[in-house]
N, C-alpha and C positions, 0 to 999 in steps of 0.2 A: 669611676674605676680607673686605676693607673694604666698606662700604656703597656703594650706587650714588651716593649724595650725595658721599662722599669721593672716589670715582673721577671723578665728573663735574667736580669742582673742578680736576682736572689738565688738563681740556680747555677749560673755559669759566669765565668769571667769573660767580659766582652772585649774584643780586640778589633781595632779598625784596620782593615786590609787596604791601606792607601798611603800615599805620600802627600796627599792634599791637606795642607795645614789648615785651611779654612774649614774643611769638613771635620777635622780632628778637634778644632776649637769649639765647633758647634755641638758635636756629638758627645764629647768628653768620655772617650773609652778609657779602659784601664791601661791597655798596651796598644802597640801598633806593629804591623808587619809591612815589610817592603820586599820587592824582588826586582830583577832587571826591567821587567815590563812596567811596573809601577814607577820606578825611578825615571824611566824614559818618558812616561806620560806626564809626570810632574815637571820634568825639565821642559818638555814641549809646551806646558801651560804658561811658562814665562815667570812663574812665581819664584823661581830659584835662579834667576839670571845673575844676580850678584854672587850667589854661592858658586855658580859655574865659573864665573870669571876668577874668583878667588882660588878655586881648586886648580884651575889651569895655571895661574900665576905661581902657585906653590909647587906645582908638579916637578918631579925630578926624574932623570933618566939619561942614558947615553944615546938613545935613539928616539925617534918620534913614537914608535910603538911602546917603548917602556915609559915614556912620559905620559902618553895617553892612558896607559894602564894605571899609572900612579894617580893621574887626575881622576879617573873613575873611582878608585878607592877613596880618595879624599872627598869626592862629591857625595858618595854614598854615606860616608861617615858624617859629613857636614849636614846632610839632610836628616840623618838620624838624630844628630845632636839638636837640631832645630825642633824636631818632633818631640823629643824628650822634654822640652820646655813646656809642653802643653799636656803631658800625660804623667800620671804618678808612677807608672810601671816601667815596662821594658820595651825596647825597640829591637826587632829582628832585622839583621842586615845580612844579605846573601853573598856567599862566595861565588865567584864567576862560574857559570854553568859549564864552561869548557874544561874545568878542572874536575868534573864529576867522576872521572875514572882514574884519578891520580891522587892517592891519599897524601903523599908527601907534599905535593904542591898545594893541596887544599889546606893542610895544616899550616904551611908557611903563610898562605893568604889570610887565614883566620887570625894568626898571630899579628900580622900586619894591620888588619882592621882594628883589632883590639888596641894595639899600640897607638894608632891614630885617634881612637876614641879617648884613650888615656891622656894624650896630648891636649885634648879639648876639655879635660877635667871630668870625663865620664867614666865611672868605675865599671868593673866587670859585672857587678850586680844589677846593672841596668841594660845589659846587652845580651842578645842571643844571636849566635852565629848560625845562619841558615846554610844547610848543605843538602844536596839531593840524596835521597835514600837509596843510592847504589851501594853495593858491598863496600866499595872504596870510600864512599862518603861516610858510611856507618863506622868503618874502622878509623877514619880520621876523627870522627866525633868522639869515639871511645878514648883516644889519646888526649884530645882537647879537654874533655870532661875531667880527666885526671890532673890536668894543669889548672883547673879552676876556670876554664872557658866553657860556659854552658851553651848548649846547641839546640837548634830547632831543625829537625830533619823533615824535609818537605818532599813533595811529589810522591806521597805514599798512596798507593792504589791497592795494596794487598795486605792481608794478614801477615804474610811472610816478612814483608819489609818492616811492619810494625813490631813484630815479635823480635826480630834481629836488633832493632833499635833499643827495645827494653832490655834485652840481654846484654847490650853494650853499655848500659847505664846512661843512655841519652836523657837529657833533662826534659825535652818536649818533642812531640811529633805532630805533624800536620797532615792527617789523613784527608784525602780529597773526597768530596761528595758529588758536586755537579759534573765534573769531568767523567766520573764513572757513569753517571746517568747518560751523558752524551754518547758514550760508547755503546751502551745497551740499547738506546733508542735507535741508533744507527744500525745496530745488528738485528734489531727486532722492530722494524718499521710498523707503525700502527698500534703498538702496545702502549697503553697508558699506565702510569704508576701513580698510586696515591703517595703523598710525601713520606708517610711512615713506612711504606713498602718499597721505596726506591732502593736499588742495589747499593748506592753510595751511602745512604742513611743506615742501611742494615750493616754495611761494612764497618762504619765508625762505631755503631752500637756494639757490634761483636768485639771489636778491639778494646773498647772501654770495659766491657764485662770481663774479658780475659785478663786485662791488666789488674783489675780490682781483685778478681778471683785468685790470682797468683801473687798478689802483694807487690807488684811492680810500682815504683814511685814515678815513673815516666808520665808526664802530663799529656793528656790527649786533647788536642785542639782541632776540632772539626773545621774544615776549610773548603773553599771553592763551592759556594752555594749559588744555585740558580734561582731559588725562590724562597720566600719567607717560610713556607710550609716545611721545607727541609730543616730550617733552623729550629722551628718550634718542636719538630719531631726529635730533636737532639737536646732539648732543654735538660740541663743537668750534666751534660758533658763538661769536663774540667774547664775548658775554654772554647770559645767559638770566634774565629776571625772572619769578619763580615765586611762587605763593601759598604761605602757610605750610602749608596742608594737603598740597600736593604735595611741598614740601620735606621735611616730616615723613615722608611715605610713602617718599621716596627714601632718607632717613636710616635707615629701619627695614628696608630691603630689601637683601638680599645678592644677588650675581650678578656675572658678568663684563660689563664695559662696554667697548665699543670706540668709538674716535673715528669719528664719522659724516661730519663736514665738515672738509675741509682743501683747500689749494690750493698746488701746488708748480710750477705752470706759469710761463711768461714773462708779463710785464706788457705788454699791447698798447696801441696808441694809442686814446685816448678819442674818442668821437664828438663832433660839434658840440653845444654846450650847448643844451638844450631851451628852446624859447620858451614864453611863457605860452599862446599859442594851441595849441601842440602838447600841452602839459600838460593843458589843459582838454578838448581833443578826445579824447585817449587815455583820460583818466579817465572821460569821458562814455560812451565805448564799452565800459567795463567795468561792467556792471550791478551785480555784487556789490560792487565797491569803492565805487561811487557810493552805493549804498544803505547799506552798513555805515559809511561815513564820516559820512553825515548822521545815521544812527541813533546813532552814538557821541557826536557832538556834542550831540544832543538829550538823550541819557541823562545826560551829565555836567551839562548845564544844569539838568535836572530835579532832580538831587541837590544842585546848588549852591543852587537856590531853596529846597529843604527845609532846608538848612543855614542859609541866611539867615533863614528863618522861625523857626528855633529860637533864633538869636541875637537876632532882633527881639523875641521873647517875653521873653527874659531881660532885654534892655535896657529894654523897655517897662515 
């Protein structure tokens, strides 16, 4: 009997959520995703030492801060280009989290990252620009998509965020699973959830069904998994981005896997496009999503600062 990993590939596109080249070479996913935390972890592993040195050497700017910012961009792109040598699909590269509430700055940063990729011979068809699914991030993505720069909207914890992304014509969204479970377990200590009944799994499944029902082309990529049961409960989701540890577990486990998500119904009329006021009110009414979105942005910014500190020490 084939492994769960092999069976899952028939239902969903599998994406490695890592910057670890060795893991990517071993697991052979279709795509890969990175974020500031994964970039920092990869740099700390030492496998990108030469890439770090090259990025610092090429960095430009009138001050230390601007040079470090440029070095971070070059490093993220160089890592992405290296990963692309080992996967057939796309790499997701994230815009600095501190720009999450600045549409114009996010657009400028996205264009800069794409330009750096193009300097390395990597076309737009192999890149996804990651942005936090704030209102400003979604509006930035709407403009970028019209320029042919496809986006991955991340840190999605609510249906409201997902719907706004689809209405903006975003290529792909990454609704989180495990972080939603974390919040509910903290809020309801002692409550156990079966994987298929976890709040995060139900959230992604609901988003998937809504998109299919209304004919949205936005790709749904489940993310942030805490266990393999969550992944199997979403078999059939367009894409699933999974850590190397869980990908390895699935590849070493036998068993029968059935498709969990599908939609064969009619496409129905879409509702009126959500306004900014509606988005902000609906998100505000969801305590979990509001808290986890803010926490996620802060976490990425924290790791970004640590990375910048490491590069400053090297450059200094």
